[in-house]
C-alpha positions as CSV (number, residue, x, y, z in Angstrom):
1,M,-19.8,19.8,12.6
2,E,-16.2,20.1,13.6
3,I,-14.0,17.0,13.4
4,L,-11.9,16.8,16.5
5,N,-8.3,15.5,16.4
6,E,-7.4,12.5,18.6
7,D,-6.3,14.5,21.6
8,L,-9.3,16.8,21.7
9,G,-11.6,13.8,21.1
10,M,-10.1,12.2,24.2
11,V,-10.7,15.3,26.2
12,A,-14.3,15.4,25.2
13,E,-14.8,11.7,25.8
14,S,-13.2,11.8,29.2
15,A,-15.1,14.9,30.3
16,A,-18.4,13.3,29.2
17,G,-17.6,10.1,31.0
18,L,-16.5,11.7,34.3
19,L,-19.2,14.3,34.6
20,S,-22.1,12.2,33.5
21,Q,-21.2,9.5,36.0
22,S,-19.8,11.4,39.0
23,H,-21.4,14.8,38.7
24,P,-24.7,14.5,36.8
25,I,-27.8,16.6,37.1
26,T,-29.0,14.6,40.0
27,A,-25.9,15.6,41.9
28,F,-26.6,19.3,41.2
29,R,-30.2,18.9,42.4
30,A,-28.8,17.5,45.7
31,L,-26.5,20.5,46.0
32,R,-29.3,22.9,45.3
33,D,-31.6,21.2,47.8
34,S,-28.9,21.3,50.5
35,G,-28.7,25.1,50.3
36,A,-25.0,25.0,50.8
37,A,-23.4,28.4,50.0
38,L,-20.3,26.7,48.4
39,G,-22.6,25.5,45.6
40,Y,-20.3,22.6,44.5
41,D,-18.8,19.4,45.9
42,K,-15.3,20.1,47.0
43,A,-14.2,16.7,45.7
44,I,-14.6,17.9,42.2
45,V,-11.7,20.3,42.5
46,G,-9.3,17.4,43.1
47,E,-10.9,15.3,40.4
48,M,-10.5,18.1,37.8
49,A,-6.9,18.6,38.9
50,E,-6.2,14.8,38.4
51,M,-7.6,15.1,34.9
52,G,-5.4,18.1,34.2
53,W,-8.3,20.4,33.8
54,M,-7.4,22.9,36.5
55,G,-4.1,23.6,34.8
56,I,-5.5,23.4,31.3
57,A,-4.7,27.1,30.6
58,L,-1.4,27.3,32.6
59,P,2.1,26.7,31.2
60,E,4.0,23.5,31.9
61,D,6.7,25.3,33.9
62,V,4.1,25.9,36.7
63,D,2.8,22.3,36.5
64,G,0.0,23.3,34.0
65,A,-1.2,21.1,31.2
66,D,-1.1,24.0,28.6
67,F,-3.7,22.3,26.5
68,G,-5.4,25.4,25.3
69,F,-8.8,26.9,25.3
70,R,-10.4,24.7,22.6
71,A,-9.9,21.8,25.0
72,A,-11.2,23.9,27.9
73,G,-14.3,24.6,25.8
74,L,-15.0,20.9,25.4
75,I,-14.9,20.4,29.1
76,A,-17.1,23.5,29.7
77,E,-19.6,22.2,27.2
78,E,-19.9,18.9,29.1
79,M,-20.3,20.8,32.3
80,G,-23.2,22.7,30.7
81,K,-24.8,19.5,29.6
82,N,-24.7,18.0,33.1
83,L,-25.2,21.2,35.0
84,T,-22.0,20.4,36.8
85,A,-21.0,23.0,39.4
86,G,-17.3,23.6,40.2
87,P,-14.6,26.3,40.0
88,F,-13.5,25.5,36.5
89,L,-14.5,28.8,34.8
90,S,-13.6,31.0,37.8
91,T,-10.2,29.5,38.6
92,A,-8.9,27.3,35.8
93,I,-9.9,29.9,33.1
94,L,-10.3,33.4,34.6
95,A,-7.8,33.4,37.4
96,A,-5.3,31.3,35.5
97,T,-5.4,33.6,32.5
98,V,-4.9,36.6,34.7
99,L,-1.8,35.0,36.3
100,R,-0.4,33.6,33.0
101,T,-0.7,36.9,31.1
102,A,0.7,39.0,34.0
103,G,3.5,36.4,34.8
104,G,6.0,37.0,37.5
105,D,6.2,35.7,41.1
106,T,2.4,35.5,41.5
107,L,2.2,33.0,38.7
108,A,5.1,31.0,40.0
109,Q,3.6,30.8,43.5
110,W,-0.1,30.2,42.6
111,G,0.1,28.5,39.3
112,P,1.1,25.1,40.7
113,R,-1.5,25.4,43.4
114,I,-4.3,26.0,40.9
115,A,-3.1,23.2,38.7
116,G,-2.9,20.9,41.7
117,G,-6.4,21.6,42.8
118,D,-5.1,23.2,46.0
119,A,-6.4,26.7,45.5
120,V,-9.7,28.3,44.3
121,I,-9.2,31.9,43.1
122,A,-12.1,34.1,42.1
123,L,-12.1,37.2,40.0
124,A,-13.8,40.2,41.7
125,L,-14.6,42.5,38.8
126,E,-18.3,43.4,38.6
127,E,-19.7,46.3,40.6
128,G,-23.2,46.7,39.3
129,V,-26.0,44.6,37.9
130,K,-24.5,44.7,34.4
131,H,-21.1,43.8,33.0
132,R,-19.2,47.1,32.7
133,P,-15.5,46.4,33.0
134,N,-14.5,49.9,32.1
135,R,-16.5,51.4,35.0
136,I,-14.5,50.4,38.0
137,A,-15.1,52.5,41.1
138,T,-13.1,50.4,43.6
139,T,-9.9,52.4,44.4
140,A,-6.3,51.3,45.0
141,T,-4.3,53.9,47.0
142,K,-0.6,53.6,47.6
143,A,0.4,53.5,51.2
144,A,3.8,53.3,53.0
145,D,3.4,49.6,53.7
146,G,1.3,48.5,50.6
147,T,-1.9,49.4,48.8
148,T,-5.3,50.2,50.4
149,L,-8.4,48.9,48.6
150,N,-11.8,50.4,49.0
151,G,-15.0,49.4,47.2
152,R,-17.7,46.8,46.7
153,K,-17.7,43.9,44.2
154,S,-20.8,41.9,43.3
155,F,-21.5,38.6,41.5
156,V,-18.1,37.2,42.4
157,V,-18.3,33.7,41.0
158,D,-17.0,31.1,43.4
159,G,-16.1,33.9,45.8
160,V,-17.6,32.1,48.8
161,D,-14.7,30.2,50.5
162,A,-12.2,31.2,47.8
163,D,-8.5,31.0,48.9
164,R,-7.8,34.3,47.1
165,L,-9.6,37.0,45.3
166,I,-8.3,38.9,42.2
167,V,-9.6,42.4,42.8
168,A,-9.8,44.9,39.9
169,A,-9.4,48.5,41.2
170,K,-8.3,51.9,39.9
171,D,-5.3,54.0,41.0
172,G,-6.4,57.2,39.3
173,D,-6.9,56.1,35.7
174,A,-4.6,53.1,36.0
175,L,-6.0,49.6,36.4
176,V,-4.7,47.6,39.3
177,L,-5.1,43.8,39.8
178,A,-4.5,42.7,43.3
179,L,-4.4,39.2,44.8
180,V,-6.3,39.5,48.1
181,D,-6.6,37.1,51.0
182,P,-10.3,37.1,52.0
183,Q,-9.1,37.0,55.7
184,T,-7.4,40.4,55.3
185,K,-8.7,43.0,57.7
186,G,-11.3,45.2,56.0
187,V,-12.4,42.4,53.6
188,S,-15.9,41.0,53.9
189,V,-17.3,38.2,51.8
190,T,-21.0,37.5,51.8
191,S,-22.9,34.8,50.0
192,Q,-25.1,36.1,47.2
193,V,-28.2,34.0,46.3
194,M,-28.5,33.5,42.5
195,L,-31.2,32.3,40.1
196,D,-29.1,29.2,39.2
197,H,-28.2,28.3,42.8
198,R,-24.4,28.7,42.1
199,N,-21.7,30.1,44.3
200,T,-21.4,33.9,44.0
201,A,-20.5,36.5,46.6
202,V,-20.5,40.2,47.4
203,V,-17.0,41.4,48.4
204,S,-16.7,44.6,50.5
205,L,-13.3,46.3,50.8
206,D,-13.1,48.8,53.6
207,D,-9.5,50.2,53.9
208,A,-8.2,46.7,53.2
209,L,-4.4,47.0,53.2
210,V,-2.5,44.5,51.0
211,P,1.3,44.2,50.7
212,A,3.3,45.2,47.7
213,E,3.8,41.6,46.6
214,A,0.0,41.2,46.3
215,I,-0.1,43.5,43.3
216,I,-0.3,41.2,40.2
217,A,-0.1,44.0,37.6
218,E,-0.7,47.7,37.2
219,G,-1.4,50.1,34.3
220,D,-1.1,48.7,30.8
221,A,0.1,45.3,32.0
222,A,-3.0,45.0,34.2
223,Q,-5.3,46.0,31.3
224,A,-3.7,43.5,29.0
225,A,-4.2,40.8,31.5
226,L,-7.8,41.7,32.1
227,D,-8.6,41.9,28.4
228,A,-7.0,38.5,27.8
229,T,-9.0,37.1,30.7
230,L,-12.3,38.4,29.5
231,R,-11.7,37.1,26.0
232,A,-11.0,33.6,27.4
233,G,-13.9,33.8,29.8
234,R,-16.4,34.8,27.2
235,A,-15.5,32.0,24.8
236,V,-15.4,29.3,27.5
237,A,-18.6,30.5,29.1
238,A,-20.2,30.4,25.6
239,A,-19.1,26.8,25.4
240,E,-20.8,26.0,28.7
241,Q,-24.0,27.8,27.6
242,L,-23.9,25.8,24.3
243,G,-23.7,22.5,26.2
244,N,-26.6,23.7,28.4
245,A,-28.7,24.5,25.3
246,K,-27.8,21.2,23.6
247,A,-29.0,19.2,26.6
248,A,-32.2,21.2,26.8
249,A,-32.8,20.7,23.1
250,E,-32.1,17.0,23.2
251,Q,-34.7,16.5,26.0
252,T,-37.2,18.4,23.9
253,F,-36.4,16.4,20.7
254,E,-36.8,13.2,22.7
255,Y,-40.2,14.4,24.0
256,L,-41.3,15.1,20.4
257,R,-40.2,11.5,19.5
258,T,-42.2,9.8,22.3
259,R,-45.2,12.0,23.4
260,K,-48.5,11.2,21.8
261,Q,-51.6,13.3,21.4
262,F,-54.8,11.8,20.0
263,G,-52.8,8.7,19.2
264,V,-50.2,10.6,17.1
265,L,-46.6,11.5,18.0
266,I,-46.4,15.2,18.5
267,G,-43.2,15.2,16.5
268,M,-45.3,14.4,13.4
269,F,-46.9,17.9,13.6
270,Q,-45.3,20.0,10.9
271,A,-45.3,23.2,13.0
272,L,-43.3,21.5,15.7
273,Q,-41.0,19.9,13.2
274,H,-40.1,23.3,11.8
275,R,-39.4,24.8,15.2
276,A,-37.2,21.8,16.1
277,A,-35.3,22.0,12.8
278,D,-34.7,25.7,13.3
279,L,-33.4,25.1,16.8
280,Y,-31.1,22.3,15.5
281,C,-29.6,24.6,12.8
282,E,-29.1,27.4,15.3
283,L,-27.2,25.0,17.7
284,E,-25.0,23.8,14.9
285,Q,-24.1,27.4,13.9
286,T,-23.4,28.3,17.5
287,S,-21.2,25.3,17.9
288,S,-19.1,26.3,14.9
289,L,-18.8,29.9,16.1
290,V,-17.8,28.9,19.6
291,A,-15.2,26.5,18.3
292,E,-13.8,29.2,16.0
293,A,-13.6,31.7,18.9
294,L,-11.7,29.1,21.1
295,N,-9.3,28.3,18.2
296,A,-8.6,32.0,17.6
297,L,-7.6,32.3,21.3
298,D,-5.2,29.4,21.0
299,Q,-3.7,30.8,17.8
300,G,-3.3,34.3,19.2
301,R,-5.3,35.8,16.3
302,D,-6.3,39.4,16.0
303,D,-9.9,38.5,15.6
304,A,-10.1,36.6,18.9
305,E,-11.7,39.6,20.6
306,A,-14.5,40.0,18.1
307,L,-15.1,36.2,17.9
308,S,-15.3,35.8,21.6
309,R,-17.9,38.5,21.8
310,A,-19.8,37.1,18.9
311,A,-19.8,33.6,20.4
312,K,-21.0,35.0,23.7
313,A,-23.8,36.9,22.1
314,K,-24.9,34.0,19.9
315,A,-24.8,31.4,22.7
316,A,-27.0,33.7,24.8
317,R,-29.6,34.0,22.1
318,V,-29.6,30.3,21.2
319,G,-29.6,29.3,24.8
320,R,-32.8,31.3,25.4
321,Q,-34.3,29.8,22.3
322,A,-33.5,26.3,23.3
323,T,-34.9,26.6,26.9
324,E,-38.0,28.5,25.9
325,E,-38.8,26.2,23.1
326,G,-38.3,23.3,25.4
327,V,-40.8,24.6,28.0
328,Q,-43.3,25.5,25.3
329,M,-43.1,22.2,23.4
330,H,-43.4,20.2,26.7
331,G,-46.5,22.2,27.7
332,G,-47.4,22.4,31.3
333,I,-45.1,19.7,32.5
334,G,-42.2,21.8,31.3
335,M,-42.9,24.2,34.1
336,T,-42.5,21.6,36.8
337,D,-39.4,21.1,39.0
338,E,-39.4,17.4,38.1
339,M,-38.3,18.3,34.6
340,D,-34.7,19.4,34.2
341,L,-35.7,22.2,31.7
342,G,-36.2,24.7,34.5
343,L,-32.7,24.1,35.7
344,F,-31.3,24.5,32.2
345,M,-33.3,27.7,31.8
346,K,-32.0,29.2,35.1
347,R,-28.4,28.4,34.3
348,D,-28.8,29.8,30.8
349,R,-30.1,33.1,32.2
350,A,-27.2,33.4,34.6
351,L,-24.6,32.6,31.9
352,S,-26.2,35.1,29.6
353,E,-25.5,37.9,32.0
354,F,-22.0,36.6,33.0
355,L,-19.3,38.7,31.4
356,G,-21.8,40.6,29.3
357,D,-25.2,39.8,27.7
358,A,-26.0,39.5,24.0
359,G,-26.9,43.2,23.7
360,H,-23.6,44.4,25.3
361,H,-21.5,42.4,22.9
362,T,-23.7,43.0,19.8
363,E,-23.4,46.8,20.5
364,W,-19.6,46.5,20.6
365,L,-19.5,44.5,17.3
366,L,-21.7,47.0,15.6
367,K,-19.6,49.9,16.7
368,Q,-16.5,48.2,15.3
369,R,-18.2,48.3,11.9
370,G,-19.2,51.9,12.3
371,I,-22.9,51.1,12.7
């Protein structure tokens, strides 16, 4: 188990306190039952900004907290435990990392708005059912008065009602990242219903003309910004999935400690003890790997790419184990909506696919070793 320093310990403690009290699982159930396309309580954006969370990955010269990804991971883990919905991953991590890496006027203009909780920005990257960042069909064509975008993006997290979209497109072989106003002519944003009841959207671009100043980065600079963003997104998403798995596991362990069959606590059955012990060990290993991936990002290490992918793959596998074991050990009651296990399972499956599933990243890691 990692020993947190005083500052990180305070981040973890404050996140646990705020989210468990103000945005617990019961609040998520209410959001789900309301059927609102936004998928989160707008008040949470201001609350996260007041805590410094929205600017956690942004530099201080644009009003950011610049506290690093390890701290961001602690927040995400608590969001996973409480099933808290909000534009933390989409805006405070993905969008902020794009802008920070690319720099320039866009960061100066939008960085303070993100940090202050005044803007939600969503990354429009995916185009198919699987994460394939190297297969971008959306086009960016230079025009006399700007750049014309054509294409279709799917699974845009927090894309519904976002203030801006960061659209990844191709100009020939060169990557282009553009900051697009959803109100631009030719841009259509449609709510996309997801398994975990979160805010995602389909974005259609039909001859959408954006001005020159909307281009965040092009070519190698754009690729570097996207690569850095995906590294950060994978590691922080893994932290949320870890928190989700820990909460599911703890509910299961508590059930083993209290449920009786034939007058005996089911936690006394050796077969269940072995399964619970195996799950606990897997969670501890995952926790260490996720922490190392986040630390590697903060330290700018060369192994950050591999570690972020390994953490994402490991969290996906352990998340599935935790939620499936939870349902199985609870028996029939584990299948009911009254239990939170089903909600944890749905969120786990969505996070597993987000920014690449376990197979996608395992394949990459094996190729790096020549296997």
